[in-house]
C-alpha positions as CSV (number, residue, x, y, z in Angstrom):
1,M,156.2,113.0,104.1
2,T,159.0,114.3,101.6
3,T,158.6,117.5,99.9
4,D,161.3,116.5,97.2
5,A,159.4,116.6,93.8
6,S,161.7,114.3,92.0
7,A,160.7,111.7,95.0
8,R,156.9,112.3,94.4
9,A,156.9,112.3,90.7
10,I,156.3,109.3,88.2
11,K,160.1,107.9,87.4
12,P,160.8,107.1,83.8
13,E,163.0,104.0,84.5
14,L,159.5,102.7,86.6
15,L,157.4,103.4,83.4
16,R,159.8,101.4,81.5
17,T,159.5,98.5,84.2
18,Y,155.9,98.8,83.8
19,T,155.4,98.5,80.1
20,E,157.9,95.7,79.9
21,D,156.0,93.7,82.6
22,F,152.7,94.6,80.6
23,N,154.1,93.1,77.0
24,K,155.6,90.2,78.3
25,D,152.4,88.8,79.7
26,R,150.1,87.3,76.8
27,A,147.0,87.8,78.9
28,N,147.4,91.6,79.1
29,L,147.6,91.9,75.1
30,I,144.5,89.9,74.8
31,A,142.8,92.1,77.1
32,A,144.0,95.4,75.7
33,D,142.9,93.7,72.2
34,A,139.1,93.1,73.7
35,A,138.7,96.4,75.9
36,V,140.0,98.8,73.3
37,S,137.7,97.3,70.6
38,A,134.8,96.7,72.7
39,G,134.7,98.2,75.5
40,V,135.3,97.7,79.6
41,L,132.3,95.8,80.1
42,K,131.9,94.2,77.1
43,A,135.3,92.9,77.2
44,A,134.9,91.8,81.0
45,T,131.7,89.7,80.4
46,D,131.8,86.7,81.6
47,Y,129.4,83.9,79.8
48,R,129.2,81.4,82.6
49,G,128.5,84.2,85.1
50,V,125.3,85.2,82.9
51,R,124.4,81.6,82.6
52,A,124.3,81.1,86.1
53,L,121.4,84.0,86.2
54,P,118.5,82.6,84.5
55,R,115.1,85.2,84.2
56,D,112.9,82.7,86.0
57,F,112.0,83.1,89.8
58,S,109.8,81.2,92.1
59,I,108.2,84.2,93.2
60,E,107.0,87.1,91.0
61,L,104.7,89.8,90.6
62,K,102.4,91.0,88.0
63,Q,103.3,94.4,86.9
64,G,102.3,96.8,84.5
65,S,104.2,98.3,81.2
66,I,107.9,98.9,81.6
67,T,108.4,102.9,82.2
68,N,111.1,105.4,81.0
69,Q,112.6,108.0,83.1
70,E,114.6,109.0,80.0
71,R,117.1,111.9,80.7
72,S,115.8,112.7,84.1
73,G,116.8,112.1,87.8
74,R,113.1,110.7,88.6
75,C,114.3,107.4,89.5
76,W,113.1,107.7,93.0
77,M,109.8,108.9,91.8
78,F,109.2,106.2,89.1
79,A,110.1,103.2,91.7
80,S,107.5,104.8,94.2
81,L,104.8,105.1,91.5
82,N,105.4,101.7,90.2
83,T,105.1,100.1,93.7
84,L,101.7,102.2,93.9
85,R,100.6,101.4,90.7
86,Y,100.9,97.3,90.8
87,E,98.6,97.9,94.1
88,L,96.1,100.1,92.3
89,M,96.0,97.4,89.3
90,H,95.2,94.8,91.4
91,R,92.7,96.3,93.4
92,W,90.9,97.6,90.4
93,N,91.3,94.5,88.0
94,L,93.1,96.9,85.4
95,E,95.2,95.3,82.6
96,D,98.0,98.4,82.9
97,F,98.3,101.6,84.6
98,E,100.6,104.2,84.8
99,F,100.7,107.2,87.4
100,S,101.8,111.0,86.1
101,E,105.3,111.2,87.0
102,T,105.2,114.5,85.5
103,Y,102.8,115.9,88.2
104,L,104.9,114.9,90.9
105,F,107.8,116.5,89.1
106,F,106.0,119.8,89.0
107,W,105.6,119.8,92.8
108,D,109.2,118.6,93.8
109,A,110.9,121.5,92.0
110,M,108.2,123.9,93.6
111,E,108.9,122.3,97.0
112,K,112.4,122.0,96.8
113,S,112.9,125.6,95.5
114,N,110.9,126.9,98.5
115,T,112.7,124.4,101.2
116,Y,115.8,125.7,99.3
117,L,115.2,129.3,100.1
118,E,114.1,128.5,104.1
119,N,117.4,126.7,104.5
120,V,119.2,129.9,103.0
121,L,117.2,131.7,105.5
122,R,118.0,129.3,108.5
123,T,121.8,129.4,107.4
124,L,122.3,133.5,107.0
125,D,125.1,133.5,109.2
126,E,127.0,130.6,107.8
127,P,129.9,131.6,105.4
128,T,129.3,130.7,101.9
129,D,132.3,128.3,101.8
130,S,131.1,126.5,104.7
131,R,130.5,122.6,104.2
132,L,127.1,122.7,105.6
133,F,126.0,125.9,103.2
134,E,127.8,124.2,100.3
135,A,125.8,121.1,100.7
136,I,122.4,123.0,100.8
137,N,123.7,125.2,97.7
138,W,125.0,122.1,95.5
139,G,121.7,121.4,93.9
140,P,118.9,123.8,95.3
141,S,116.2,122.0,92.6
142,D,118.0,119.1,91.7
143,D,115.7,116.0,90.1
144,G,117.0,113.3,92.7
145,G,115.3,112.0,95.6
146,W,114.2,109.2,98.2
147,W,110.8,107.5,99.0
148,Q,110.1,110.0,102.2
149,M,110.2,112.9,99.4
150,F,107.8,111.0,97.3
151,A,105.2,110.5,100.4
152,A,105.4,113.8,101.2
153,L,104.4,115.2,97.9
154,V,101.6,112.7,98.0
155,N,100.0,113.6,101.0
156,K,100.1,117.4,99.9
157,Y,98.9,117.1,96.3
158,G,98.0,113.6,95.7
159,L,98.6,111.6,92.6
160,V,97.0,111.9,88.9
161,P,96.9,109.3,86.2
162,K,99.2,109.8,83.0
163,S,96.7,110.8,80.7
164,A,95.7,113.8,82.7
165,Y,99.1,115.4,82.9
166,P,101.8,113.6,80.4
167,E,105.3,113.9,80.1
168,S,106.8,116.7,78.4
169,E,110.1,117.5,76.7
170,N,111.2,119.1,79.7
171,S,110.1,116.4,82.3
172,R,111.9,113.8,79.8
173,N,115.1,115.9,79.5
174,S,115.3,117.7,82.4
175,D,119.1,119.5,82.4
176,D,118.1,122.8,80.9
177,F,115.1,123.6,82.9
178,K,116.9,122.3,86.0
179,Q,120.0,124.2,84.9
180,Y,118.4,127.5,84.8
181,L,115.8,127.1,87.9
182,N,118.9,126.5,89.8
183,S,120.7,129.3,88.8
184,K,117.9,131.6,89.5
185,L,117.5,130.3,93.1
186,R,121.3,131.0,93.6
187,E,120.4,134.4,92.4
188,F,117.6,134.5,95.0
189,A,119.6,133.3,97.7
190,A,122.3,135.6,97.4
191,E,119.8,138.9,97.3
192,L,118.5,137.4,100.8
193,R,121.9,137.0,102.4
194,R,122.6,140.4,101.1
195,R,119.2,141.9,102.3
196,S,120.1,140.3,105.8
197,A,123.7,141.9,105.9
198,A,122.2,145.1,105.4
199,G,119.7,144.9,108.3
200,A,116.1,143.2,106.6
201,G,114.1,141.6,109.1
202,E,113.1,138.1,108.9
203,D,109.3,139.3,107.9
204,E,110.7,141.4,105.1
205,L,113.1,138.4,103.9
206,R,110.3,136.0,104.3
207,T,108.0,138.3,102.2
208,L,110.7,138.8,99.6
209,K,111.0,135.0,99.6
210,D,107.3,134.4,98.8
211,E,107.7,136.7,95.6
212,Y,110.5,134.9,94.6
213,M,108.6,131.7,94.6
214,G,106.2,133.7,92.0
215,T,109.1,133.4,89.6
216,V,110.0,129.9,90.5
217,Y,105.9,129.2,89.8
218,R,106.4,130.6,86.3
219,I,109.7,128.8,85.3
220,C,107.9,125.4,86.3
221,A,104.5,126.3,84.6
222,V,106.3,127.4,81.3
223,S,108.8,124.4,81.5
224,L,106.0,121.6,82.3
225,G,103.1,123.2,82.0
226,E,100.3,123.6,85.0
227,P,99.4,120.7,86.7
228,P,95.7,119.9,86.8
229,E,93.5,120.7,90.0
230,K,90.9,118.4,88.7
231,F,90.5,116.0,86.1
232,D,88.5,113.1,84.6
233,F,89.6,109.7,84.5
234,F,88.2,106.7,82.7
235,A,89.7,102.9,82.9
236,R,88.3,99.8,81.6
237,T,88.7,96.6,84.1
238,K,90.0,93.1,82.2
239,D,87.6,90.6,81.4
240,D,86.3,88.4,83.8
241,A,87.6,84.8,83.3
242,E,84.3,83.3,83.5
243,D,83.1,85.7,80.6
244,D,85.7,83.7,78.2
245,K,84.3,80.3,79.3
246,K,82.3,78.1,76.8
247,C,79.4,76.2,78.0
248,D,79.8,72.6,77.9
249,G,76.3,71.3,78.9
250,K,77.0,70.5,82.2
251,D,76.9,74.0,84.1
252,E,73.3,74.1,85.5
253,S,73.4,78.1,85.1
254,C,73.3,77.5,81.4
255,K,69.9,77.5,79.9
256,C,70.4,75.7,76.8
257,E,67.7,73.7,75.2
258,D,70.0,70.6,74.2
259,K,73.2,70.6,76.4
260,S,74.5,67.7,74.4
261,D,75.0,70.4,71.7
262,A,77.5,72.9,73.3
263,K,78.0,74.4,70.0
264,A,74.3,75.0,69.1
265,C,74.0,76.5,73.4
266,K,72.1,80.0,73.2
267,C,73.1,81.0,76.8
268,D,74.9,84.4,77.4
269,K,78.2,82.8,77.7
270,N,78.0,81.6,74.6
271,K,76.3,84.7,72.7
272,D,77.9,85.7,69.6
273,K,80.5,88.6,70.0
274,T,80.2,92.1,68.7
275,G,83.2,94.8,68.2
276,K,81.7,96.6,71.2
277,D,84.1,96.6,74.2
278,E,81.9,95.3,77.0
279,R,84.1,95.3,79.7
280,P,83.5,97.0,83.1
281,Q,84.3,100.8,83.4
282,I,85.7,103.2,85.7
283,R,84.5,106.7,85.4
284,E,85.1,109.7,87.4
285,I,84.5,113.3,86.2
286,G,86.4,116.4,87.9
287,I,88.3,114.3,90.8
288,T,90.9,116.3,92.3
289,P,94.6,114.4,92.6
290,L,94.1,114.0,96.5
291,E,90.6,112.5,95.9
292,F,92.0,110.0,93.5
293,Y,94.9,109.0,96.0
294,K,92.2,108.4,98.6
295,K,90.0,106.4,96.9
296,Y,91.8,104.6,94.3
297,V,95.4,103.7,95.9
298,P,94.7,100.9,98.3
299,V,98.0,101.7,100.5
300,D,99.0,104.5,102.7
301,V,102.2,106.0,101.7
302,N,102.8,106.8,105.4
303,D,102.7,102.7,106.4
304,F,106.1,102.4,105.1
305,A,109.5,102.6,106.8
306,T,113.0,103.3,105.4
307,L,115.5,100.7,106.2
308,A,119.0,101.1,105.7
309,N,121.8,98.3,106.1
310,A,125.1,100.3,106.3
311,P,127.8,98.4,108.4
312,L,129.7,101.3,109.3
313,K,131.6,102.1,113.0
314,S,129.9,105.6,113.0
315,R,126.5,104.4,112.1
316,P,125.6,101.5,115.0
317,F,123.1,99.1,113.7
318,N,119.6,99.1,115.5
319,R,119.2,102.9,115.6
320,R,117.0,105.3,114.1
321,Y,118.9,108.2,111.9
322,R,117.7,111.8,110.6
323,I,119.4,113.7,107.6
324,R,119.7,117.2,108.6
325,F,118.6,119.7,105.6
326,S,117.2,116.9,103.6
327,A,113.5,117.7,103.0
328,N,111.9,118.2,99.9
329,V,108.4,119.6,101.8
330,V,109.6,121.7,104.2
331,E,106.6,121.1,106.9
332,A,107.2,117.3,106.1
333,G,110.4,117.1,108.0
334,D,113.6,115.7,106.9
335,M,114.7,112.0,105.7
336,E,115.0,109.0,108.3
337,F,115.9,105.5,108.4
338,V,116.7,102.6,110.7
339,N,119.9,100.9,110.0
340,V,119.6,97.2,110.5
341,P,121.8,93.9,110.0
342,L,121.8,92.4,106.7
343,D,119.9,89.3,108.2
344,V,116.9,91.5,109.0
345,F,117.1,93.6,105.9
346,K,116.9,90.5,103.6
347,K,114.1,89.0,105.9
348,A,111.7,92.5,105.7
349,A,112.6,92.1,101.6
350,L,111.8,88.2,101.6
351,D,108.5,88.5,103.6
352,Q,106.9,91.6,101.8
353,L,107.6,89.9,98.2
354,T,106.4,86.7,99.6
355,A,103.2,88.3,100.7
356,G,102.4,89.8,96.9
357,H,103.8,93.1,97.3
358,P,106.9,95.0,95.4
359,I,109.8,96.8,96.8
360,W,111.3,100.3,96.3
361,F,114.9,99.6,97.1
362,A,118.0,102.1,96.2
363,C,121.6,101.1,95.2
364,D,124.9,101.8,93.1
365,C,123.5,100.7,90.1
366,T,127.3,101.3,88.1
367,Q,129.1,98.7,90.0
368,F,129.7,95.3,88.0
369,A,126.3,95.9,86.1
370,L,125.3,95.5,82.6
371,R,123.0,98.1,81.7
372,K,122.1,96.8,78.4
373,D,122.0,92.9,79.3
374,G,120.4,93.7,82.5
375,F,122.8,91.8,84.7
376,F,123.6,93.4,88.5
377,D,126.4,90.6,89.5
378,Q,130.3,90.6,90.0
379,S,130.5,87.3,88.7
380,V,129.2,88.6,85.1
381,V,131.2,91.9,85.3
382,R,134.9,90.1,85.7
383,V,136.7,93.2,85.6
384,D,139.1,91.7,87.9
385,Q,139.9,89.2,85.4
386,L,140.5,92.1,82.7
387,F,142.9,94.1,84.6
388,G,144.5,91.3,86.4
389,T,143.6,93.0,90.1
390,E,141.1,92.1,92.7
391,F,138.1,94.4,94.0
392,T,138.2,93.7,97.4
393,G,136.3,96.7,98.8
394,D,133.6,95.7,101.0
395,K,130.1,97.3,101.7
396,A,131.4,99.2,104.5
397,H,134.4,100.6,102.1
398,G,132.2,101.9,99.3
399,L,130.1,103.9,102.1
400,E,132.8,105.4,103.7
401,Y,135.1,106.1,100.8
402,G,132.3,107.2,98.5
403,D,133.0,104.4,96.2
404,S,129.2,102.8,96.1
405,P,126.8,105.1,97.7
406,S,123.1,104.7,96.4
407,N,122.4,106.8,93.2
408,H,119.7,104.9,91.7
409,A,116.4,103.7,92.9
410,M,114.2,100.4,91.7
411,T,111.3,98.1,92.1
412,F,112.1,94.2,93.6
413,T,109.1,92.3,92.1
414,G,110.6,88.7,92.4
415,V,113.0,86.5,93.7
416,N,114.1,83.2,93.2
417,L,114.4,81.0,96.4
418,G,117.1,77.9,96.2
419,E,116.2,74.3,98.0
420,D,117.3,75.8,101.1
421,G,114.7,78.4,101.0
422,K,117.0,80.8,100.7
423,P,117.3,83.7,97.6
424,N,119.9,83.3,95.1
425,R,118.7,85.7,92.5
426,W,116.3,89.1,92.5
427,K,114.0,90.1,89.8
428,V,114.2,93.9,89.3
429,E,112.1,96.6,87.5
430,N,113.9,99.4,86.0
431,S,112.6,102.5,84.8
432,W,114.6,103.0,81.7
433,G,112.3,101.9,79.2
434,K,112.2,98.5,77.6
435,D,115.4,98.6,75.9
436,A,117.3,98.5,79.0
437,G,118.0,94.9,80.5
438,K,115.3,92.3,79.1
439,D,112.4,94.1,78.0
440,G,112.8,96.6,81.0
441,Y,113.8,94.0,83.8
442,Y,117.3,93.4,85.4
443,V,118.3,89.9,87.1
444,M,120.5,90.6,90.4
445,S,122.2,87.8,92.2
446,D,122.1,87.4,96.1
447,A,125.5,88.3,96.5
448,W,125.4,91.5,94.6
449,F,122.4,92.4,96.7
450,D,124.4,92.1,100.0
451,R,126.8,93.9,98.7
452,Y,125.3,97.1,96.9
453,V,121.4,97.1,98.1
454,T,121.6,100.2,101.0
455,E,118.2,101.0,101.1
456,L,114.5,99.1,101.2
457,I,111.0,100.8,101.8
458,I,109.2,98.3,103.7
459,R,105.5,98.0,104.9
460,K,105.3,98.1,108.7
461,E,103.5,95.1,108.8
462,Y,106.5,93.1,107.7
463,L,108.7,94.6,110.1
464,D,109.8,92.3,113.1
465,D,108.5,93.9,116.4
466,A,112.3,95.2,117.7
467,T,112.8,96.8,114.4
468,R,109.3,98.5,114.3
469,A,109.8,99.4,118.1
470,L,112.9,101.6,116.3
471,L,110.8,103.7,114.7
472,T,109.7,105.8,117.5
473,T,112.6,105.8,119.4
474,E,114.6,109.3,119.4
475,P,116.5,109.7,115.9
476,V,120.4,110.5,115.9
477,E,120.9,113.4,113.8
478,I,123.5,113.0,110.9
479,D,124.5,115.7,108.5
480,P,124.0,115.9,104.8
481,W,127.3,115.1,103.4
482,Q,127.4,111.9,105.2
483,P,126.9,108.6,103.5
484,L,123.7,107.4,103.0
485,T,122.7,111.0,102.3
486,R,122.7,111.2,98.6
487,R,119.7,111.6,96.4
488,C,118.8,108.7,93.9
489,R,118.8,110.1,90.4
């Protein structure tokens, strides 16, 4: 390649050609007027694409009210808890329910801090500018994560309802809290490396690390408040449909003196209502978070597997992979996934939704997406028409070149099947509040699913035998900077 600076520069004569070509095309002028005044996404919105994605679904799950992670990177935690609360609500006949996201956020900050310092101790001989240490040091206790991080926290600390540990300003808007926590952790890392270079042994360094964790606890407790060791839980179940049934004079269980006059019936079904809430109650006094999880959540977080669809030559399908230095709870081990072809990937999702269970998934939520209006579809966001150029990158390109890595986790709560029995659109529960999308829900085209959904959390019972067998094979280890290693936020 030439080293001549003039050959590498943008030439004035080319700029004149560019502007002449731009201005002689009427479509460019119209596109510029629209984009400059309304923004790229609004200018690129195709009403025909919007109309092609109605918000009705042949398979749809009844979920609770929409949650909101606000200005924090807790999407993976919200999506996980949304998946579990659906199961809890329907097991216990609750109208609505929300877990405390702040409770797990506290313990995630603690565990990530501990794991970061342990990773520093594991890499004392690494230069600070090595690729490995830079990956470890990038976000010591950042917000992002995966399902398996969630499972590790639940296994160790359990769960609590939101009423027992509500949101705080620093859980809603976590930047300041995490900025100074990470700064302190990096100071601790530098001191551990300095002490090691001066000859300190492992026992001395680990004792020092334990002291540092006391400071970490103090920062977390000041920012979020201390989490409960025990709490009281109270809930009312939904009214039984039978309670609202009026006597029609034909029910043998109705002891009316004159069954011909239902209005005059004095049976229990038609007794006068008072202002008292008569719904059955669930009441627990002094229950621990682990007890609550084991008693009230009807699924085991360990009965799920992470499926990926990453069509990369460097990641052959039908293999199990483990990401080095990716744990949040150090003793729980690093994150793992099984990479499978798209047909296997999608069938697992359809089988689980059809059986009536929501699905945690990860994707690149920024590509061809209308955040406010609630659409994920390349036929809706026609930036190709706006800019006059095709966007032809496929899924492998997006992962290999870092153009569309997983960066957000949400929950599938529905799918629409066409006449051929194949999916054509998916219902997505987000955690950006009810004002994002349509009352908090998004609609995703099936083509967008194929291109940008990269991870699914599937109950093992809905895996085919071949995929289930992969879960026990020896994993291939991959480095923490490679594709599919970015945490969802």
